N, C-alpha and C positions, 0 to 999 in steps of 0.2 A: 096874271100877267096881262099887260095891257093891251098886247096884240090880239087877246081873245076875250069874246063876251062870255066868259066862264069863270065860275068860282070852285075853289077847293071844296069837297064836302066838309060838313061838320065833323070835327074829330071824332065824335062818338059814333056817329053812323059809318064812318070810314072805317073804324076798328073792327066792328062786326064783319063788314065786307072783306077787309084785308085778311082777317083771321080765316075766313071761309074760303075765298077764292084763292088766295095766295099761299097762306100757310097749310091749311088742310088738304087742299086739292092739288097744290102743287109741291111744297117743300117736303111735308111728312110723306106724299105719295113716291117722291123721288128718293128720300132717304129710306125706303122700305127695300131699295134694289142697290143703293150706293151708299158707303160709308162717309163720302165726303161729295160736295156739290159745288160745281162751277156755274154761278148763277149770274144772269144778265137781267136787270130791271130797266125797262122803258119808262121812264117817269119817276124820278126820285121824289120830287114834290116836297110834302111835309117830312119825309124820313120814316113815315109809320111802318112802311112794308119792311125796310131795313131794320128798324128797332125790333119789330116782331120776329123777324127771321133770326137776329141776334139772340133775342130771348129763348128762341128755340135751340139755337146752337149751346147756349149756357146750360140749359136743361138737359140736353141728351149728349153732350160732348161731340156733336157732329161738327166737321170741318167746313166751313163755307167760304169760298172765294165770291165776293159780292161785287159785281161792276154794275154801275148804274149811270144811266145817261139823263141829263138835265139841261136842257137849253136855255131854260130861264129860272136860275137858282132863286129861291125865295130870299129876300133881305133879311138881315139880322133882326130888324124891327118886327117883321111879321113872324119869324120863328119864335121870338120871344113872347108873342101874344097867342101862341097855340094852346098853352094850358094843359098839356098831356098830363099833368099830375092829377086832374080831376077825374080822370076815367082810368089811368093805369095805376094800379096799386102797388106795383112792385117797385120798392124804392131802389133796389139794385139796379133795375132796368133803367130807370129814370136817370141814374147817374150817367148812363151812356148817351143820352138825348143830345146834350150839347156837344160832345165830342164827335158824335157823327156829322153834325152840322159843321163843326169847326175844322173837321179834317181837310187838309189841302187837296185841291183838285189835281186831277191829271197824274195821279201817282198812287200806287198800292200803299195803304196805310193799316198796320195791324192794329185792330181795336182790342182783341182780346188774342190769346194764343191760337184759338180756333177760328177767328172770324177776321177776315181782311176786307177791307172796303177800298174801292177805287170809284171815285166821282169823276165823271167825264162831262165836260161842258160842252156838248155837241148835239146836233140833231141827229136822229136816227137815219135820215136820208144820207148824210155824210159819214156815218159810222160804217167802218169796214172790218167786221170781226173775221178772224181766222177761221177756216173751215172746221167744224166739230169741235169748236172751242168752249161750248156750254153744255150743261145737262138740264137747264131749267130756265125758262125765260118767264119773267112777270112782266106782261104786256099791260101796262096802266096808263097807257096815254089817254088823253082826253078823247070824247067821244067822236064817232066818224063824222058827224056832222059839223063838229069844230075844228077837227084837224083831218080832213079827207086825205091829205098827203101822206099820213102815216098808216093809212088801212088800205093800201093797194097791193096788187098781185105781186108786184116787184119786191115791196118791202117784206112780205111773208116768205117769198122765195129766199131772200136774204137771211131772214130768222131761220128758216127750215136748213139751210146749208150751215148755218152757225152752230146747230145742235149737233151733238153726238148721237149715234144710232141709239133709239129708246128714249132720246130726250123729249122734254115736254114744253108746251107754251100754254098757259093759263092767263084767262082774262075774264073780267065781268061781262064782256060784250056777248050777245047771242043773236045778232042780226043774220039773217040769212045771206047777205051779199059778203059779208065777213067769212062765214063758214065756206062759202064757195071759193074765196081767195086762199084759204087754208088748204082746201082739198086740191086746188089747181097747184099749189107749190110742193104737194105731196104728204101732207099731213093726213093721218086718221083722226077724224073729228069726233069728239065725244061730247054730248049734250048732258051736263050734269045738274043737279039740283042747285039753285043759286042761294045767296045769302038771304037773310030775313028781308022780306019786302021785294025780292025778285024771284021770278019762278025759275030762271035758268041762267047758268054760265057756260063757258066752253073750255074745253081742253083740246089742244092739238097734240097728237104723238107722233114722233118720227120713228 
């Protein structure tokens, strides 16, 4: 995005991180206690997290309501250059990549019978979720030094309130100031092993 001196991860490196942080430590852990998940993603980006979540839904039959926030959607030209086919070898999954990006914004769109996507072109600061409306949050915003306004006590209080009891927030970030904000909001903070190349990640539990 032009407003930030930041680039999206290489898709291959992002794949490993997403599978570990968001799918294994977030989605799979949540589905151990719930048959269906109401999910909020902060940062749609390349659509990788949505694609991997859809893959898990297809494999398990789990029902997922997937709401995702993205203030700066990628252009069609950038999406066409992501070349996911070079590292995602499931042809069935690749068939869903373009439909995820082509889905209209600001409305729920059934992608499969068990996976509904709603893309919202809005900043997290302006987003006003209903209390206890989600079971899981993928917090995939850019790093705190790039978007400090998205890593404040007020933001994490909002996200805490949006989670149902037992709900979880997962993210790649392991900074001490971030963990203190989670605790101030009421989260129980878990320091978990990180993906390859990172020592630690964080999960907050309501």
